[in-house]
Backbone atoms as SQL, in Angstrom:
CREATE TABLE atoms (id INTEGER PRIMARY KEY, chain TEXT, resi INTEGER, resn TEXT, atom TEXT, x REAL, y REAL, z REAL);
INSERT INTO atoms VALUES
  (1, 'A', 1, 'MET', 'N', 13.960, 1.621, -26.159),
  (2, 'A', 1, 'MET', 'CA', 12.853, 1.766, -26.941),
  (3, 'A', 1, 'MET', 'C', 12.378, 2.956, -27.522),
  (4, 'A', 2, 'THR', 'N', 11.917, 3.064, -28.818),
  (5, 'A', 2, 'THR', 'CA', 11.807, 4.270, -29.281),
  (6, 'A', 2, 'THR', 'C', 10.230, 4.554, -29.579),
  (7, 'A', 3, 'ARG', 'N', 9.878, 5.535, -30.015),
  (8, 'A', 3, 'ARG', 'CA', 8.446, 5.602, -30.284),
  (9, 'A', 3, 'ARG', 'C', 8.184, 4.682, -31.687),
  (10, 'A', 4, 'ALA', 'N', 9.065, 4.713, -32.455),
  (11, 'A', 4, 'ALA', 'CA', 8.782, 4.009, -33.639),
  (12, 'A', 4, 'ALA', 'C', 8.876, 2.586, -33.530),
  (13, 'A', 5, 'THR', 'N', 9.526, 2.139, -32.221),
  (14, 'A', 5, 'THR', 'CA', 9.379, 0.659, -32.220),
  (15, 'A', 5, 'THR', 'C', 8.010, 0.288, -31.441),
  (16, 'A', 6, 'LEU', 'N', 7.511, 1.164, -30.797),
  (17, 'A', 6, 'LEU', 'CA', 6.414, 0.836, -30.196),
  (18, 'A', 6, 'LEU', 'C', 5.141, 1.214, -30.872),
  (19, 'A', 7, 'SER', 'N', 5.358, 1.831, -32.154),
  (20, 'A', 7, 'SER', 'CA', 4.183, 1.966, -33.067),
  (21, 'A', 7, 'SER', 'C', 4.217, 0.989, -34.228),
  (22, 'A', 8, 'SER', 'N', 5.398, 0.008, -34.141),
  (23, 'A', 8, 'SER', 'CA', 5.441, -0.970, -35.183),
  (24, 'A', 8, 'SER', 'C', 4.036, -1.903, -35.245),
  (25, 'A', 9, 'PRO', 'N', 3.853, -2.450, -36.207),
  (26, 'A', 9, 'PRO', 'CA', 2.859, -3.368, -36.077),
  (27, 'A', 9, 'PRO', 'C', 3.070, -4.892, -35.564),
  (28, 'A', 10, 'ASP', 'N', 4.384, -5.236, -35.644),
  (29, 'A', 10, 'ASP', 'CA', 4.833, -6.410, -34.809),
  (30, 'A', 10, 'ASP', 'C', 4.691, -6.078, -33.379),
  (31, 'A', 11, 'TRP', 'N', 5.152, -5.204, -33.080),
  (32, 'A', 11, 'TRP', 'CA', 5.126, -4.540, -31.330),
  (33, 'A', 11, 'TRP', 'C', 3.746, -4.269, -30.921),
  (34, 'A', 12, 'VAL', 'N', 3.008, -3.993, -31.541),
  (35, 'A', 12, 'VAL', 'CA', 1.700, -3.591, -31.423),
  (36, 'A', 12, 'VAL', 'C', 1.049, -4.811, -31.038),
  (37, 'A', 13, 'GLY', 'N', 1.224, -5.542, -32.120),
  (38, 'A', 13, 'GLY', 'CA', 0.136, -7.159, -32.144),
  (39, 'A', 13, 'GLY', 'C', 0.550, -7.887, -30.921),
  (40, 'A', 14, 'ALA', 'N', 2.178, -8.052, -30.806),
  (41, 'A', 14, 'ALA', 'CA', 2.569, -8.861, -29.766),
  (42, 'A', 14, 'ALA', 'C', 2.221, -8.467, -28.413),
  (43, 'A', 15, 'SER', 'N', 2.159, -7.104, -28.205),
  (44, 'A', 15, 'SER', 'CA', 1.727, -6.485, -26.705),
  (45, 'A', 15, 'SER', 'C', 0.202, -6.445, -26.620),
  (46, 'A', 16, 'ALA', 'N', -0.752, -6.241, -27.633),
  (47, 'A', 16, 'ALA', 'CA', -1.900, -5.906, -27.349),
  (48, 'A', 16, 'ALA', 'C', -2.678, -6.583, -26.149),
  (49, 'A', 17, 'THR', 'N', -2.749, -8.112, -26.209),
  (50, 'A', 17, 'THR', 'CA', -3.532, -8.493, -25.350),
  (51, 'A', 17, 'THR', 'C', -2.952, -8.393, -23.872),
  (52, 'A', 18, 'ASP', 'N', -1.547, -8.187, -23.640),
  (53, 'A', 18, 'ASP', 'CA', -1.055, -8.189, -22.328),
  (54, 'A', 18, 'ASP', 'C', -1.543, -6.430, -22.076),
  (55, 'A', 19, 'TYR', 'N', -1.422, -5.469, -22.803),
  (56, 'A', 19, 'TYR', 'CA', -1.695, -4.074, -22.602),
  (57, 'A', 19, 'TYR', 'C', -2.965, -3.876, -22.158),
  (58, 'A', 20, 'LEU', 'N', -4.054, -4.551, -22.694),
  (59, 'A', 20, 'LEU', 'CA', -5.277, -4.645, -22.434),
  (60, 'A', 20, 'LEU', 'C', -5.837, -5.313, -21.226),
  (61, 'A', 21, 'ARG', 'N', -5.014, -6.438, -20.796),
  (62, 'A', 21, 'ARG', 'CA', -4.781, -6.916, -19.331),
  (63, 'A', 21, 'ARG', 'C', -4.512, -5.973, -18.346),
  (64, 'A', 22, 'LEU', 'N', -3.081, -5.214, -18.609),
  (65, 'A', 22, 'LEU', 'CA', -2.819, -4.174, -17.594),
  (66, 'A', 22, 'LEU', 'C', -3.531, -3.077, -17.633),
  (67, 'A', 23, 'PHE', 'N', -4.413, -2.676, -18.732),
  (68, 'A', 23, 'PHE', 'CA', -5.251, -1.332, -18.428),
  (69, 'A', 23, 'PHE', 'C', -6.212, -1.667, -17.609),
  (70, 'A', 24, 'ALA', 'N', -6.929, -3.499, -17.787),
  (71, 'A', 24, 'ALA', 'CA', -8.121, -3.640, -16.696),
  (72, 'A', 24, 'ALA', 'C', -7.936, -3.608, -15.286),
  (73, 'A', 25, 'LEU', 'N', -6.529, -4.117, -15.145),
  (74, 'A', 25, 'LEU', 'CA', -5.967, -4.175, -13.751),
  (75, 'A', 25, 'LEU', 'C', -5.804, -2.784, -12.998),
  (76, 'A', 26, 'THR', 'N', -5.311, -1.881, -14.036),
  (77, 'A', 26, 'THR', 'CA', -5.340, -0.351, -13.428),
  (78, 'A', 26, 'THR', 'C', -6.816, 0.086, -13.142),
  (79, 'A', 27, 'VAL', 'N', -7.588, -0.025, -14.071),
  (80, 'A', 27, 'VAL', 'CA', -8.925, 0.755, -13.843),
  (81, 'A', 27, 'VAL', 'C', -9.661, -0.416, -12.544),
  (82, 'A', 28, 'HIS', 'N', -9.472, -1.577, -12.399),
  (83, 'A', 28, 'HIS', 'CA', -9.953, -2.113, -11.438),
  (84, 'A', 28, 'HIS', 'C', -9.109, -1.853, -10.199),
  (85, 'A', 29, 'ALA', 'N', -8.169, -1.539, -10.108),
  (86, 'A', 29, 'ALA', 'CA', -7.254, -0.765, -8.994),
  (87, 'A', 29, 'ALA', 'C', -7.938, 0.293, -8.450),
  (88, 'A', 30, 'TRP', 'N', -8.033, 1.320, -9.634),
  (89, 'A', 30, 'TRP', 'CA', -8.437, 2.701, -9.432),
  (90, 'A', 30, 'TRP', 'C', -9.930, 2.537, -8.561),
  (91, 'A', 31, 'LEU', 'N', -10.628, 1.558, -9.250),
  (92, 'A', 31, 'LEU', 'CA', -12.205, 1.533, -8.861),
  (93, 'A', 31, 'LEU', 'C', -12.210, 0.729, -7.341),
  (94, 'A', 32, 'TRP', 'N', -11.277, 0.212, -6.944),
  (95, 'A', 32, 'TRP', 'CA', -11.055, -0.534, -5.609),
  (96, 'A', 32, 'TRP', 'C', -10.655, 0.423, -4.657),
  (97, 'A', 33, 'VAL', 'N', -9.853, 1.536, -5.132),
  (98, 'A', 33, 'VAL', 'CA', -9.492, 2.588, -4.167),
  (99, 'A', 33, 'VAL', 'C', -10.484, 3.549, -3.947),
  (100, 'A', 34, 'ARG', 'N', -11.798, 3.896, -4.953),
  (101, 'A', 34, 'ARG', 'CA', -12.689, 4.582, -4.882),
  (102, 'A', 34, 'ARG', 'C', -13.775, 3.691, -3.868),
  (103, 'A', 35, 'MET', 'N', -13.868, 2.700, -4.117),
  (104, 'A', 35, 'MET', 'CA', -14.658, 1.934, -3.251),
  (105, 'A', 35, 'MET', 'C', -14.678, 1.773, -1.804),
  (106, 'A', 36, 'ALA', 'N', -13.187, 1.635, -1.628),
  (107, 'A', 36, 'ALA', 'CA', -12.447, 1.410, -0.180),
  (108, 'A', 36, 'ALA', 'C', -12.446, 2.724, 0.621),
  (109, 'A', 37, 'ALA', 'N', -12.202, 3.917, -0.157),
  (110, 'A', 37, 'ALA', 'CA', -12.559, 5.407, 0.091),
  (111, 'A', 37, 'ALA', 'C', -13.905, 5.707, 0.657),
  (112, 'A', 38, 'ALA', 'N', -14.822, 5.300, 0.055),
  (113, 'A', 38, 'ALA', 'CA', -15.979, 5.534, -0.016),
  (114, 'A', 38, 'ALA', 'C', -16.875, 4.852, 1.174),
  (115, 'A', 39, 'ALA', 'N', -16.342, 3.608, 1.547),
  (116, 'A', 39, 'ALA', 'CA', -16.668, 2.755, 2.418),
  (117, 'A', 39, 'ALA', 'C', -16.478, 3.341, 3.866),
  (118, 'A', 40, 'GLN', 'N', -15.263, 3.904, 3.798),
  (119, 'A', 40, 'GLN', 'CA', -14.971, 4.797, 5.267),
  (120, 'A', 40, 'GLN', 'C', -15.584, 5.881, 5.585),
  (121, 'A', 41, 'GLY', 'N', -16.988, 5.810, 5.869),
  (122, 'A', 41, 'GLY', 'CA', -17.710, 6.823, 6.093),
  (123, 'A', 41, 'GLY', 'C', -17.626, 7.440, 7.593),
  (124, 'A', 42, 'PRO', 'N', -18.292, 8.580, 7.688),
  (125, 'A', 42, 'PRO', 'CA', -18.150, 9.266, 9.043),
  (126, 'A', 42, 'PRO', 'C', -18.573, 8.479, 10.053),
  (127, 'A', 43, 'GLU', 'N', -19.656, 7.196, 10.137),
  (128, 'A', 43, 'GLU', 'CA', -20.308, 6.733, 11.096),
  (129, 'A', 43, 'GLU', 'C', -19.489, 5.197, 11.262),
  (130, 'A', 44, 'GLY', 'N', -18.136, 5.319, 10.668),
  (131, 'A', 44, 'GLY', 'CA', -17.615, 3.884, 10.896),
  (132, 'A', 44, 'GLY', 'C', -17.776, 3.020, 10.011),
  (133, 'A', 45, 'LEU', 'N', -17.060, 1.691, 10.217),
  (134, 'A', 45, 'LEU', 'CA', -17.133, 0.881, 9.148),
  (135, 'A', 45, 'LEU', 'C', -18.359, -0.170, 9.624),
  (136, 'A', 46, 'GLY', 'N', -19.171, -0.464, 8.538),
  (137, 'A', 46, 'GLY', 'CA', -20.153, -1.388, 8.924),
  (138, 'A', 46, 'GLY', 'C', -19.743, -2.482, 8.385),
  (139, 'A', 47, 'PRO', 'N', -20.539, -3.632, 8.338),
  (140, 'A', 47, 'PRO', 'CA', -20.190, -5.132, 7.993),
  (141, 'A', 47, 'PRO', 'C', -19.777, -5.031, 6.538),
  (142, 'A', 48, 'LEU', 'N', -20.711, -4.271, 5.659),
  (143, 'A', 48, 'LEU', 'CA', -20.494, -4.184, 4.020),
  (144, 'A', 48, 'LEU', 'C', -19.054, -3.374, 3.888),
  (145, 'A', 49, 'ALA', 'N', -18.735, -2.366, 4.536),
  (146, 'A', 49, 'ALA', 'CA', -17.632, -1.771, 4.431),
  (147, 'A', 49, 'ALA', 'C', -16.359, -2.482, 4.698),
  (148, 'A', 50, 'GLN', 'N', -16.710, -3.171, 5.855),
  (149, 'A', 50, 'GLN', 'CA', -15.431, -4.135, 6.247),
  (150, 'A', 50, 'GLN', 'C', -15.228, -5.257, 4.900),
  (151, 'A', 51, 'GLN', 'N', -16.215, -5.792, 4.317),
  (152, 'A', 51, 'GLN', 'CA', -15.944, -6.640, 3.505),
  (153, 'A', 51, 'GLN', 'C', -15.307, -6.019, 2.033),
  (154, 'A', 52, 'LYS', 'N', -15.727, -4.791, 1.776),
  (155, 'A', 52, 'LYS', 'CA', -15.329, -4.041, 0.815),
  (156, 'A', 52, 'LYS', 'C', -13.732, -3.841, 0.900),
  (157, 'A', 53, 'LEU', 'N', -13.332, -3.417, 2.218),
  (158, 'A', 53, 'LEU', 'CA', -11.980, -3.116, 2.584),
  (159, 'A', 53, 'LEU', 'C', -11.351, -4.285, 2.605),
  (160, 'A', 54, 'MET', 'N', -11.742, -5.677, 2.764),
  (161, 'A', 54, 'MET', 'CA', -11.078, -6.903, 2.710),
  (162, 'A', 54, 'MET', 'C', -10.734, -7.299, 1.407),
  (163, 'A', 55, 'LEU', 'N', -11.812, -6.975, 0.619),
  (164, 'A', 55, 'LEU', 'CA', -11.680, -7.176, -0.982),
  (165, 'A', 55, 'LEU', 'C', -10.593, -6.413, -1.575),
  (166, 'A', 56, 'ALA', 'N', -10.770, -5.226, -1.190),
  (167, 'A', 56, 'ALA', 'CA', -9.851, -4.450, -1.893),
  (168, 'A', 56, 'ALA', 'C', -8.291, -4.591, -1.393),
  (169, 'A', 57, 'THR', 'N', -8.191, -4.983, -0.274),
  (170, 'A', 57, 'THR', 'CA', -7.019, -5.532, 0.224),
  (171, 'A', 57, 'THR', 'C', -6.331, -6.993, -0.687),
  (172, 'A', 58, 'PHE', 'N', -7.443, -7.745, -0.558),
  (173, 'A', 58, 'PHE', 'CA', -7.030, -8.990, -1.396),
  (174, 'A', 58, 'PHE', 'C', -6.611, -8.669, -2.841),
  (175, 'A', 59, 'PHE', 'N', -7.553, -7.806, -3.504),
  (176, 'A', 59, 'PHE', 'CA', -7.268, -7.423, -4.841),
  (177, 'A', 59, 'PHE', 'C', -5.649, -6.613, -4.821),
  (178, 'A', 60, 'GLY', 'N', -5.100, -5.602, -4.106),
  (179, 'A', 60, 'GLY', 'CA', -4.260, -5.263, -4.139),
  (180, 'A', 60, 'GLY', 'C', -2.845, -6.274, -3.803),
  (181, 'A', 61, 'ASP', 'N', -3.211, -7.226, -2.925),
  (182, 'A', 61, 'ASP', 'CA', -2.166, -8.194, -2.571),
  (183, 'A', 61, 'ASP', 'C', -1.809, -9.541, -3.452),
  (184, 'A', 62, 'ARG', 'N', -2.949, -9.966, -4.017),
  (185, 'A', 62, 'ARG', 'CA', -3.015, -10.862, -4.960),
  (186, 'A', 62, 'ARG', 'C', -3.098, -10.709, -6.286),
  (187, 'A', 63, 'LEU', 'N', -3.875, -9.726, -6.925),
  (188, 'A', 63, 'LEU', 'CA', -4.125, -9.601, -8.070),
  (189, 'A', 63, 'LEU', 'C', -3.291, -8.497, -9.019),
  (190, 'A', 64, 'LEU', 'N', -3.393, -7.509, -8.203),
  (191, 'A', 64, 'LEU', 'CA', -2.481, -6.120, -8.734),
  (192, 'A', 64, 'LEU', 'C', -0.921, -6.336, -9.165),
  (193, 'A', 65, 'PRO', 'N', -0.574, -7.326, -8.348),
  (194, 'A', 65, 'PRO', 'CA', 0.931, -7.549, -8.702),
  (195, 'A', 65, 'PRO', 'C', 1.621, -8.184, -10.046),
  (196, 'A', 66, 'GLN', 'N', 0.419, -8.860, -10.663),
  (197, 'A', 66, 'GLN', 'CA', 0.298, -9.191, -11.867),
  (198, 'A', 66, 'GLN', 'C', 0.762, -8.250, -13.076),
  (199, 'A', 67, 'SER', 'N', 0.354, -7.006, -12.572),
  (200, 'A', 67, 'SER', 'CA', 0.766, -5.967, -13.496),
  (201, 'A', 67, 'SER', 'C', 2.140, -5.630, -13.744),
  (202, 'A', 68, 'GLU', 'N', 3.055, -5.891, -12.778),
  (203, 'A', 68, 'GLU', 'CA', 4.572, -5.938, -12.934),
  (204, 'A', 68, 'GLU', 'C', 4.877, -6.905, -14.265),
  (205, 'A', 69, 'ALA', 'N', 4.106, -8.106, -14.135),
  (206, 'A', 69, 'ALA', 'CA', 4.499, -9.134, -15.125),
  (207, 'A', 69, 'ALA', 'C', 4.201, -8.722, -16.528),
  (208, 'A', 70, 'LEU', 'N', 2.956, -8.237, -16.550),
  (209, 'A', 70, 'LEU', 'CA', 2.491, -7.786, -17.845),
  (210, 'A', 70, 'LEU', 'C', 3.375, -6.799, -18.317),
  (211, 'A', 71, 'GLU', 'N', 3.583, -5.824, -17.362),
  (212, 'A', 71, 'GLU', 'CA', 4.675, -4.715, -18.050),
  (213, 'A', 71, 'GLU', 'C', 5.817, -5.317, -18.670),
  (214, 'A', 72, 'ARG', 'N', 6.257, -6.245, -18.129),
  (215, 'A', 72, 'ARG', 'CA', 7.496, -7.309, -18.575),
  (216, 'A', 72, 'ARG', 'C', 7.345, -7.639, -19.851),
  (217, 'A', 73, 'GLN', 'N', 5.955, -8.368, -20.185),
  (218, 'A', 73, 'GLN', 'CA', 5.837, -8.753, -21.168),
  (219, 'A', 73, 'GLN', 'C', 5.485, -7.827, -22.202),
  (220, 'A', 74, 'ILE', 'N', 4.980, -7.027, -22.066),
  (221, 'A', 74, 'ILE', 'CA', 4.834, -5.610, -23.156),
  (222, 'A', 74, 'ILE', 'C', 6.016, -5.178, -23.598),
  (223, 'A', 75, 'LEU', 'N', 6.880, -4.973, -22.589),
  (224, 'A', 75, 'LEU', 'CA', 8.431, -4.515, -22.749),
  (225, 'A', 75, 'LEU', 'C', 9.385, -5.479, -23.678),
  (226, 'A', 76, 'ALA', 'N', 8.902, -6.821, -23.684),
  (227, 'A', 76, 'ALA', 'CA', 9.461, -7.568, -24.219),
  (228, 'A', 76, 'ALA', 'C', 9.483, -7.744, -25.876),
  (229, 'A', 77, 'GLY', 'N', 8.215, -7.225, -26.277),
  (230, 'A', 77, 'GLY', 'CA', 8.142, -7.122, -27.568),
  (231, 'A', 77, 'GLY', 'C', 7.909, -8.346, -28.523),
  (232, 'A', 78, 'PRO', 'N', 8.080, -8.407, -29.651),
  (233, 'A', 78, 'PRO', 'CA', 7.587, -9.479, -30.554),
  (234, 'A', 78, 'PRO', 'C', 8.899, -10.493, -30.861),
  (235, 'A', 79, 'ARG', 'N', 9.990, -10.265, -30.387),
  (236, 'A', 79, 'ARG', 'CA', 11.143, -11.172, -30.716),
  (237, 'A', 79, 'ARG', 'C', 10.650, -12.770, -30.377),
  (238, 'A', 80, 'SER', 'N', 10.132, -12.999, -29.264),
  (239, 'A', 80, 'SER', 'CA', 9.957, -14.349, -29.074),
  (240, 'A', 80, 'SER', 'C', 8.726, -14.810, -29.947),
  (241, 'A', 81, 'ILE', 'N', 7.859, -14.098, -30.138),
  (242, 'A', 81, 'ILE', 'CA', 6.645, -14.417, -31.163),
  (243, 'A', 81, 'ILE', 'C', 7.188, -14.606, -32.496),
  (244, 'A', 82, 'ASP', 'N', 7.874, -13.755, -32.770),
  (245, 'A', 82, 'ASP', 'CA', 8.656, -13.847, -34.584),
  (246, 'A', 82, 'ASP', 'C', 9.267, -15.251, -34.715),
  (247, 'A', 83, 'ALA', 'N', 10.025, -15.484, -33.487),
  (248, 'A', 83, 'ALA', 'CA', 10.887, -16.609, -33.947),
  (249, 'A', 83, 'ALA', 'C', 9.867, -17.968, -34.242),
  (250, 'A', 84, 'PHE', 'N', 8.890, -18.021, -34.111),
  (251, 'A', 84, 'PHE', 'CA', 7.826, -18.966, -34.561),
  (252, 'A', 84, 'PHE', 'C', 7.407, -18.870, -35.825),
  (253, 'A', 85, 'GLN', 'N', 7.612, -17.640, -36.378),
  (254, 'A', 85, 'GLN', 'CA', 7.148, -17.406, -37.916),
  (255, 'A', 85, 'GLN', 'C', 7.355, -18.384, -38.854),
  (256, 'A', 86, 'ASN', 'N', 8.467, -18.849, -38.753),
  (257, 'A', 86, 'ASN', 'CA', 9.413, -19.856, -39.840),
  (258, 'A', 86, 'ASN', 'C', 9.417, -21.116, -39.261),
  (259, 'A', 87, 'GLU', 'N', 8.857, -21.303, -38.093),
  (260, 'A', 87, 'GLU', 'CA', 9.131, -22.723, -37.653),
  (261, 'A', 87, 'GLU', 'C', 7.548, -23.285, -37.658),
  (262, 'A', 88, 'THR', 'N', 7.638, -24.889, -37.618),
  (263, 'A', 88, 'THR', 'CA', 6.444, -25.476, -37.281),
  (264, 'A', 88, 'THR', 'C', 6.343, -25.891, -35.945),
  (265, 'A', 89, 'VAL', 'N', 5.119, -25.409, -35.348),
  (266, 'A', 89, 'VAL', 'CA', 4.941, -25.801, -33.866),
  (267, 'A', 89, 'VAL', 'C', 4.184, -27.204, -33.572);
């Protein structure tokens, strides 16, 4: 994959939604890491901090793995989408 390939309108159009979803997952992961770190204060974990850590773990275990599939979808490019251009669906 080259820079020219990634900047082609077909490639950009085919991967735009998947890229935005991947970006959103990345930002959410970063926010959960920050919240989990902030929850671990010097006085120990209170009930709210424990809940934040549980939710951060849930996010990491159940939602963040979607990023791998989104990366594959982005790298797949427009080929399978372009196949429909001349066909009636």
